[in-house]
C-alpha positions as CSV (number, residue, x, y, z in Angstrom):
1,X,0.0,0.0,0.0
2,X,1.2,3.5,-0.9
3,X,0.9,5.9,2.0
4,X,1.8,9.5,1.1
5,X,5.1,9.2,-0.8
6,X,6.2,5.9,0.7
7,X,5.7,2.3,-0.2
8,X,5.3,-0.8,1.9
9,X,7.8,-3.6,1.4
10,X,5.3,-5.7,-0.6
11,X,4.6,-2.8,-3.0
12,X,8.3,-2.1,-3.4
13,X,8.8,-5.8,-4.2
14,X,6.0,-5.7,-6.9
15,X,7.4,-2.5,-8.4
16,X,11.0,-3.6,-8.7
17,X,10.7,-7.4,-9.1
18,X,13.0,-7.9,-6.1
19,X,11.7,-10.5,-3.6
20,X,10.6,-9.3,-0.1
21,X,13.2,-11.5,1.6
22,X,16.0,-9.9,-0.5
23,X,14.8,-6.4,0.3
24,X,14.9,-7.3,4.0
25,X,18.5,-8.6,3.5
26,X,19.5,-5.3,1.8
27,X,18.0,-3.4,4.7
28,X,19.9,-5.5,7.2
29,X,23.1,-4.9,5.3
30,X,22.6,-1.2,5.3
31,X,22.0,-0.9,1.5
32,X,18.5,0.4,2.0
33,X,17.4,2.7,4.8
34,X,13.7,2.5,5.3
35,X,11.7,4.7,7.6
36,X,9.3,3.1,10.2
37,X,5.6,3.7,10.3
38,X,3.8,4.4,13.5
39,X,3.1,0.7,13.7
40,X,6.8,-0.1,13.2
41,X,6.6,-1.3,9.6
42,X,9.2,-0.6,7.0
43,X,8.3,2.2,4.6
44,X,10.3,3.2,1.5
45,X,10.4,6.4,-0.5
46,X,11.1,7.0,-4.1
47,X,14.8,7.4,-3.5
48,X,14.8,3.9,-1.9
49,X,13.1,2.5,-5.0
50,X,15.8,4.1,-7.3
51,X,18.5,2.7,-5.1
52,X,16.9,-0.7,-5.1
53,X,16.7,-0.7,-8.9
54,X,20.4,0.3,-9.1
55,X,21.3,-2.6,-6.8
56,X,19.2,-5.0,-8.8
57,X,20.9,-3.9,-12.1
58,X,24.4,-4.2,-10.6
59,X,23.7,-7.6,-9.2
60,X,22.6,-8.7,-12.6
61,X,25.9,-7.5,-14.0
62,X,27.6,-9.8,-11.4
63,X,29.0,-7.1,-9.0
64,X,29.6,-8.3,-5.5
65,X,27.8,-6.9,-2.4
66,X,30.9,-5.1,-1.2
67,X,31.3,-3.1,-4.5
68,X,27.6,-2.4,-4.6
69,X,27.6,-1.1,-1.1
70,X,30.4,1.3,-2.0
71,X,28.7,2.5,-5.1
72,X,25.3,3.2,-3.4
73,X,27.2,5.0,-0.6
74,X,28.9,7.1,-3.2
75,X,32.3,5.9,-1.9
76,X,33.2,4.3,-5.3
77,X,32.3,5.7,-8.7
78,X,30.2,3.4,-10.8
79,X,32.7,3.4,-13.6
80,X,35.4,2.2,-11.3
81,X,33.3,-0.6,-9.9
82,X,32.4,-1.8,-13.4
83,X,36.0,-1.6,-14.5
84,X,37.2,-3.6,-11.5
85,X,34.6,-6.2,-12.1
86,X,35.5,-6.5,-15.8
87,X,39.2,-6.8,-14.9
88,X,38.4,-9.6,-12.5
89,X,36.3,-11.3,-15.1
90,X,39.2,-11.0,-17.6
91,X,41.4,-12.7,-15.1
92,X,38.9,-15.5,-14.6
93,X,38.6,-16.0,-18.4
94,X,42.4,-16.1,-18.7
95,X,42.6,-18.8,-16.1
96,X,39.8,-20.8,-17.8
97,X,41.5,-20.4,-21.2
98,X,44.7,-21.8,-19.7
99,X,42.9,-24.7,-18.1
100,X,41.1,-25.5,-21.3
101,X,44.3,-25.5,-23.3
102,X,46.1,-27.6,-20.6
103,X,43.3,-30.2,-20.7
104,X,43.5,-30.3,-24.5
105,X,47.3,-30.7,-24.3
106,X,46.8,-33.8,-22.1
107,X,44.0,-35.1,-24.3
108,X,46.1,-34.7,-27.5
109,X,49.2,-36.4,-26.0
110,X,49.8,-40.1,-26.9
111,X,48.7,-42.4,-24.0
112,X,52.3,-43.5,-23.3
113,X,53.4,-39.8,-22.7
114,X,50.4,-38.6,-20.8
115,X,51.8,-39.2,-17.3
116,X,54.8,-37.0,-18.1
117,X,52.6,-34.3,-19.7
118,X,50.4,-34.3,-16.6
119,X,53.5,-33.9,-14.3
120,X,54.7,-31.0,-16.4
121,X,51.4,-29.1,-16.4
122,X,50.5,-29.9,-12.8
123,X,53.9,-28.6,-11.6
124,X,53.3,-25.2,-13.3
125,X,49.8,-24.3,-12.1
126,X,48.0,-21.6,-14.0
127,X,49.2,-18.9,-16.3
128,X,49.6,-16.2,-13.7
129,X,51.7,-18.5,-11.5
130,X,53.8,-19.5,-14.5
131,X,54.4,-15.8,-15.4
132,X,55.4,-15.0,-11.9
133,X,58.0,-17.7,-12.0
134,X,59.6,-16.3,-15.1
135,X,59.6,-12.8,-13.6
136,X,61.3,-14.0,-10.4
137,X,64.0,-15.6,-12.6
138,X,64.7,-12.5,-14.6
139,X,64.2,-9.8,-12.1
140,X,67.7,-10.1,-10.5
141,X,69.1,-9.5,-14.0
142,X,67.7,-5.9,-13.9
143,X,69.7,-5.0,-10.7
144,X,71.4,-1.7,-10.9
145,X,70.4,1.9,-11.9
146,X,68.2,1.0,-14.9
147,X,65.3,3.2,-16.0
148,X,61.9,1.7,-15.1
149,X,60.8,1.7,-18.7
150,X,63.9,-0.3,-19.7
151,X,63.2,-2.8,-17.0
152,X,59.7,-3.3,-18.2
153,X,60.8,-3.8,-21.7
154,X,63.5,-6.3,-20.7
155,X,61.0,-8.3,-18.6
156,X,58.3,-8.2,-21.3
157,X,60.9,-9.6,-23.8
158,X,62.4,-12.2,-21.4
159,X,59.3,-13.2,-19.5
160,X,56.3,-12.8,-21.9
161,X,52.9,-13.1,-20.6
162,X,50.9,-16.2,-21.5
163,X,48.6,-15.6,-24.5
164,X,45.0,-14.7,-23.6
165,X,43.7,-17.6,-25.6
166,X,46.6,-20.1,-25.6
167,X,46.8,-23.2,-27.7
168,X,47.7,-26.5,-26.2
169,X,51.2,-26.2,-27.7
170,X,51.7,-22.8,-26.2
171,X,50.7,-24.0,-22.7
172,X,53.1,-26.8,-23.0
173,X,55.9,-24.5,-24.2
174,X,55.2,-22.1,-21.4
175,X,55.3,-24.9,-18.9
176,X,58.7,-25.9,-20.2
177,X,59.9,-22.4,-19.7
178,X,59.0,-22.6,-16.0
179,X,60.8,-25.9,-15.7
180,X,63.9,-24.4,-17.2
181,X,64.0,-21.4,-14.9
182,X,63.5,-23.7,-11.9
183,X,67.1,-24.9,-12.5
184,X,69.1,-22.9,-10.0
185,X,72.4,-23.6,-11.9
186,X,71.0,-21.8,-14.9
187,X,70.3,-18.7,-12.8
188,X,73.8,-18.8,-11.3
189,X,75.4,-19.1,-14.7
190,X,73.4,-16.3,-16.1
191,X,74.2,-14.0,-13.2
192,X,77.9,-14.6,-13.8
193,X,77.4,-13.4,-17.3
194,X,74.8,-10.7,-17.0
195,X,75.7,-9.1,-13.7
196,X,79.5,-9.2,-14.0
197,X,81.1,-5.7,-14.2
198,X,77.7,-4.1,-13.4
199,X,79.5,-1.8,-10.8
200,X,81.7,-0.5,-13.6
201,X,78.8,0.5,-15.9
202,X,77.6,4.1,-15.2
203,X,74.5,3.9,-17.6
204,X,72.9,0.5,-17.7
205,X,69.9,1.9,-19.5
206,X,72.2,3.1,-22.4
207,X,73.8,-0.3,-22.6
208,X,70.4,-2.0,-22.9
209,X,69.3,0.4,-25.5
210,X,72.5,0.0,-27.5
211,X,72.3,-3.8,-27.4
212,X,68.7,-3.6,-28.4
213,X,69.7,-1.5,-31.4
214,X,72.3,-4.1,-32.4
215,X,69.7,-6.8,-32.2
216,X,67.3,-4.8,-34.3
217,X,70.0,-4.5,-36.9
218,X,70.6,-8.2,-36.9
219,X,66.9,-9.2,-36.9
220,X,66.5,-9.3,-40.7
221,X,69.4,-11.6,-41.0
222,X,68.1,-13.9,-38.3
223,X,64.6,-14.0,-39.7
224,X,66.1,-14.9,-43.1
225,X,68.0,-17.8,-41.6
226,X,71.4,-16.4,-42.3
227,X,74.3,-18.1,-40.4
228,X,75.9,-16.0,-37.6
229,X,78.6,-13.8,-39.1
230,X,80.5,-10.6,-38.5
231,X,79.2,-7.3,-39.8
232,X,77.6,-4.0,-38.8
233,X,75.2,-5.6,-36.3
234,X,78.0,-7.5,-34.5
235,X,80.3,-4.4,-34.5
236,X,77.5,-2.4,-32.9
237,X,76.9,-5.1,-30.3
238,X,80.5,-5.2,-29.3
239,X,80.8,-1.4,-29.3
240,X,77.9,-1.2,-26.9
241,X,79.6,-3.4,-24.4
242,X,83.0,-1.7,-24.9
243,X,81.5,1.8,-24.5
244,X,79.7,0.7,-21.3
245,X,83.0,-0.4,-19.8
246,X,84.9,2.6,-21.2
247,X,87.2,0.5,-23.2
248,X,87.8,-0.2,-26.9
249,X,86.7,-2.9,-29.3
250,X,89.8,-5.0,-29.5
251,X,90.4,-8.7,-30.2
252,X,91.2,-9.2,-26.5
253,X,88.0,-7.5,-25.5
254,X,86.0,-9.7,-27.9
255,X,87.7,-12.8,-26.4
256,X,86.8,-11.7,-22.9
257,X,83.2,-11.0,-23.9
258,X,82.9,-14.4,-25.6
259,X,84.1,-16.2,-22.4
260,X,81.8,-14.2,-20.2
261,X,78.7,-14.8,-22.2
262,X,79.2,-18.6,-22.6
263,X,76.1,-19.3,-20.5
264,X,73.9,-17.2,-22.8
265,X,75.0,-19.6,-25.7
266,X,74.4,-22.8,-23.8
267,X,71.7,-25.3,-24.8
268,X,69.3,-24.4,-22.0
269,X,69.1,-20.8,-23.0
270,X,68.8,-21.7,-26.7
271,X,65.9,-23.9,-25.7
272,X,64.5,-21.1,-23.6
273,X,64.4,-18.6,-26.5
274,X,63.0,-21.2,-28.9
275,X,60.2,-21.8,-26.4
276,X,59.6,-18.0,-26.1
277,X,59.1,-18.0,-29.9
278,X,56.6,-20.7,-29.6
279,X,54.7,-18.8,-27.0
280,X,54.8,-15.4,-28.7
281,X,54.6,-16.5,-32.3
282,X,57.6,-14.3,-33.2
283,X,59.7,-15.6,-36.0
284,X,62.9,-14.3,-34.3
285,X,62.5,-13.4,-30.6
286,X,64.9,-10.9,-29.3
287,X,66.7,-13.6,-27.3
288,X,67.2,-15.7,-30.4
289,X,68.7,-12.6,-32.2
290,X,70.9,-11.9,-29.1
291,X,72.2,-15.5,-29.2
292,X,72.9,-15.1,-33.0
293,X,75.1,-12.2,-32.2
294,X,76.9,-14.1,-29.5
295,X,77.5,-17.0,-31.9
296,X,78.8,-14.5,-34.5
297,X,81.1,-13.2,-31.8
298,X,82.5,-16.6,-30.8
299,X,82.7,-17.9,-34.4
């Protein structure tokens, strides 16, 4: 019954399509603030009806009670609440896509190899956990005064995120990446290569940029399948390291650089960059190009 400008709880339920028991729950949770009639009954005004309609719409969009409470209390803008819900949904969809591809990977594996495939995928977990493992492996390699944008670029290249809709093969490749970085000896060997002489380099960001430019110069050769060889790309690569250490490009320096970067040319890192290419779909990932330059240096 409508009395004045207020509604009883039954009328409010009929006007909004929200069950009476749900309206009572919202009242108990503080989402709705009814007034009380002389007889102690809940009464609701037009503002309460508008608020209840907003709550109903947000619930149908899947927003949780906490977010809705903040929205109706004007403590959280509606756009922010919706964006947060969408981001959470994206994360859920990514996890489901990873699981679907992992299941397909097991399904498509010959029966004799399924146990090993199960072990591989079960040890890795989901895509987020796998990516975190790669980041933990590469993060120490960014030690030192390196610009944040350079660090982000390095990590994006070295520890790519899983594809949003991975194939079975990409999930398997990513899982193999995680297994590789779990090898503590690989991390030790790479630190001996990547972090050595860091204290002597004044501008690590400039070194990363110069090495990146050398890789870009070599990229067409790598993509074309050319064998590692000397030339402008290798000269720029060596010059970048020499300039960073304030020395010259001499035969002795090239020999020293070859010895120091032996771990980067090892079979485990070659496998790592090959797998990165499988994950990203790149014909010649930056790591493959970097290895090509190191092979040219040692050849």
